[in-house]
matplotlib code that plots the C-alpha trace (Angstrom):
import matplotlib.pyplot as plt

x = [-1.1, -4.8, -6.3, -10.0, -12.3, -16.1, -16.7, -13.0, -12.7, -15.5, -13.9, -10.4, -11.6, -13.2, -10.2, -7.6, -9.2, -7.6, -10.6, -13.3, -14.9, -18.5, -19.6, -23.3, -25.2, -28.9, -30.6, -34.4, -37.1, -39.9, -43.5, -42.6, -39.9, -37.1, -33.9, -33.1, -29.4, -28.2, -24.6, -23.5, -19.8, -19.0, -16.3, -17.0, -16.5, -16.0, -13.0, -11.6, -11.8, -10.2, -7.3, -6.9, -6.8, -4.1, -2.0, -2.6, -4.0, -6.9, -10.5, -11.5, -12.8, -15.4, -16.4, -12.8, -12.9, -15.8, -14.3, -11.1, -12.9, -15.8, -18.1, -17.8, -14.1, -14.6, -14.2, -17.7, -17.9, -18.5, -21.7, -22.9, -24.1, -26.5, -27.8, -26.3, -27.1, -24.3, -24.9, -22.8, -23.3, -22.3, -24.4, -23.5, -22.1, -20.6, -19.1, -19.1, -21.3, -24.6, -25.0, -28.4, -29.0, -32.2, -31.9, -34.7, -33.4, -36.4, -34.7, -32.4, -30.1, -29.6, -28.9, -26.3, -24.6, -24.4, -23.2, -20.4, -19.3, -17.3, -18.3, -18.3, -21.6, -23.6, -25.5, -25.4, -28.2, -27.1, -30.4, -31.6, -28.1, -26.5, -22.9, -21.5, -18.1, -16.0, -13.0, -11.5, -8.0, -6.6, -6.2, -2.6, -3.2, -2.7, 0.3, 2.8, 0.4, 0.2, -2.4, -4.7, -4.2, -5.1, -8.3, -9.1, -8.9, -11.7, -14.1, -16.7, -18.7, -22.3, -24.9, -28.6, -30.5, -34.3, -36.0, -37.7, -34.2, -33.4, -36.0, -33.9, -30.1, -28.4, -24.9, -22.7, -19.1, -16.2, -14.5, -10.9, -9.0, -9.2, -10.2, -13.9, -14.5, -17.9, -19.0, -21.9, -25.1, -28.1, -31.8, -33.6, -37.2, -37.7, -34.0, -30.6, -27.5, -24.0, -20.9, -17.3, -14.2, -12.9, -9.3, -10.9, -12.4, -9.7, -6.6, -7.7, -10.4, -13.2, -16.8, -19.5, -21.6, -25.0, -26.5, -30.2, -31.8]
y = [-36.6, -37.0, -35.3, -34.8, -34.2, -34.3, -37.3, -38.4, -37.5, -39.8, -42.8, -42.0, -41.9, -45.3, -46.7, -45.5, -48.0, -50.7, -53.0, -54.5, -51.7, -51.8, -49.2, -49.6, -47.2, -47.2, -45.2, -44.9, -42.3, -41.2, -40.7, -37.2, -38.5, -37.1, -39.3, -40.5, -41.3, -43.1, -44.0, -46.0, -46.3, -48.5, -50.6, -53.8, -53.4, -57.2, -57.2, -54.0, -55.3, -58.6, -56.7, -54.6, -57.8, -59.3, -56.1, -55.7, -52.2, -52.8, -51.8, -49.6, -46.1, -45.4, -42.1, -40.9, -41.7, -39.4, -36.7, -36.7, -36.7, -34.2, -33.8, -30.1, -30.3, -32.5, -31.3, -32.0, -29.0, -31.2, -32.4, -29.2, -28.0, -31.0, -30.5, -33.7, -34.8, -36.8, -38.7, -40.9, -44.7, -46.3, -49.3, -52.8, -54.0, -51.1, -47.6, -45.2, -42.6, -42.4, -39.9, -39.0, -36.8, -35.8, -34.6, -33.4, -34.2, -32.3, -29.1, -27.9, -26.3, -29.7, -31.3, -28.7, -29.0, -32.8, -32.8, -30.3, -31.9, -35.1, -35.8, -39.5, -41.4, -38.6, -40.1, -38.4, -39.3, -39.7, -40.3, -43.6, -44.5, -43.7, -42.7, -42.6, -41.1, -43.1, -40.8, -42.4, -42.9, -40.0, -42.3, -42.8, -44.1, -47.7, -47.3, -48.6, -50.7, -54.3, -55.3, -52.4, -53.3, -57.0, -55.9, -53.6, -56.4, -58.3, -55.4, -54.5, -51.4, -52.5, -50.5, -51.2, -49.4, -49.4, -49.9, -46.5, -45.1, -47.5, -50.0, -52.4, -52.8, -54.0, -54.0, -52.5, -51.4, -49.9, -47.1, -46.3, -43.9, -45.5, -49.0, -50.1, -53.4, -55.1, -56.5, -58.5, -57.5, -59.2, -58.6, -58.6, -58.1, -54.4, -53.5, -54.3, -55.1, -54.2, -55.2, -53.9, -54.9, -52.0, -52.0, -51.2, -47.9, -47.0, -47.3, -45.3, -42.8, -44.7, -44.4, -46.9, -46.9, -48.5, -48.9, -49.3, -51.6]
z = [-45.5, -46.2, -49.3, -48.4, -51.3, -50.7, -48.4, -48.4, -44.8, -43.8, -45.6, -44.4, -40.8, -41.2, -43.0, -40.4, -38.0, -40.1, -40.0, -42.2, -44.1, -45.4, -48.0, -48.9, -51.1, -51.9, -54.6, -55.0, -55.8, -53.5, -54.6, -55.8, -58.1, -56.0, -55.7, -52.2, -52.0, -48.8, -48.2, -45.1, -44.3, -41.3, -39.7, -37.8, -34.1, -33.6, -36.0, -34.6, -31.0, -32.1, -33.7, -30.5, -28.4, -30.5, -30.3, -26.5, -27.0, -24.6, -25.0, -27.9, -27.0, -29.6, -28.2, -28.3, -32.0, -32.6, -30.3, -32.3, -35.6, -35.2, -38.2, -37.9, -38.7, -41.8, -45.4, -46.8, -49.0, -52.0, -50.4, -48.8, -52.2, -52.3, -48.7, -47.4, -43.9, -42.1, -38.9, -36.7, -36.4, -33.1, -32.4, -31.0, -34.3, -36.2, -36.0, -38.9, -40.7, -42.5, -45.3, -46.7, -49.8, -51.6, -55.2, -57.5, -61.1, -62.5, -61.2, -64.0, -61.4, -59.7, -63.1, -63.9, -60.5, -60.7, -64.3, -63.5, -60.3, -59.9, -56.3, -55.4, -55.1, -56.7, -59.7, -63.1, -65.5, -69.1, -70.8, -69.3, -68.1, -64.7, -64.1, -60.6, -60.0, -57.4, -56.7, -53.6, -54.9, -52.7, -49.8, -48.9, -45.3, -46.4, -48.7, -46.2, -44.1, -45.2, -42.6, -43.7, -47.3, -46.5, -44.7, -47.6, -50.1, -48.4, -48.5, -51.1, -52.2, -52.6, -54.5, -54.5, -57.2, -57.1, -60.5, -60.1, -61.0, -63.8, -64.9, -67.0, -66.8, -69.9, -68.4, -65.7, -66.2, -64.3, -66.3, -65.4, -67.7, -71.2, -69.9, -69.4, -67.8, -67.6, -64.2, -63.0, -61.2, -59.6, -60.4, -57.1, -58.4, -57.5, -57.2, -58.7, -56.6, -57.8, -55.9, -56.5, -54.6, -52.6, -54.1, -57.5, -56.3, -53.7, -55.8, -58.9, -59.9, -61.7, -62.8, -62.2, -65.4, -65.5, -69.0, -69.5, -72.1]

ax = plt.figure().add_subplot(projection="3d")
ax.plot(x, y, z, "-o")
ax.set_aspect("equal")
plt.show()
């Protein structure tokens, strides 16, 4: 049984394909100081088709995938309050979903909503620091699927943060219950890149904490 919370349905749909998952998030600010939050969740068609060939399942029907998992039937209530736009991705390389959210943190109502919510991938600003809830632990679709778990172990969640959002990072940690573990990051001139193995965020509820200097 799937427990869909916020974007859970989107990620479960991609994971059920039992292939290589790519979760990429980009945070930046536009010229008006509004946060632009883009989340891309995709599965590699090449790996999916290779797996189907090995199993003798024949060609993959990607349109059938979307027909069976219509966006209108998804539980995205957690993101509706932020005015999220969700679009399908079905190009020559990948299949999945693209999520786009604009948030004006100068608006006190937006600040209150984000602070009170625990929706995954929605940044909370704590002074100069950023906290991102990553609550994807509700997935039980891979509990008894060794192949799916193996594919999962190779995947990463990647976050690119523009320096308009946080100019100088002192450290980045993963907070799970009472344990906080420091992880690495890359300084890419105008952005920072943070990478987290998927099992870390899909087997327990965690927070990604980005500390400013």
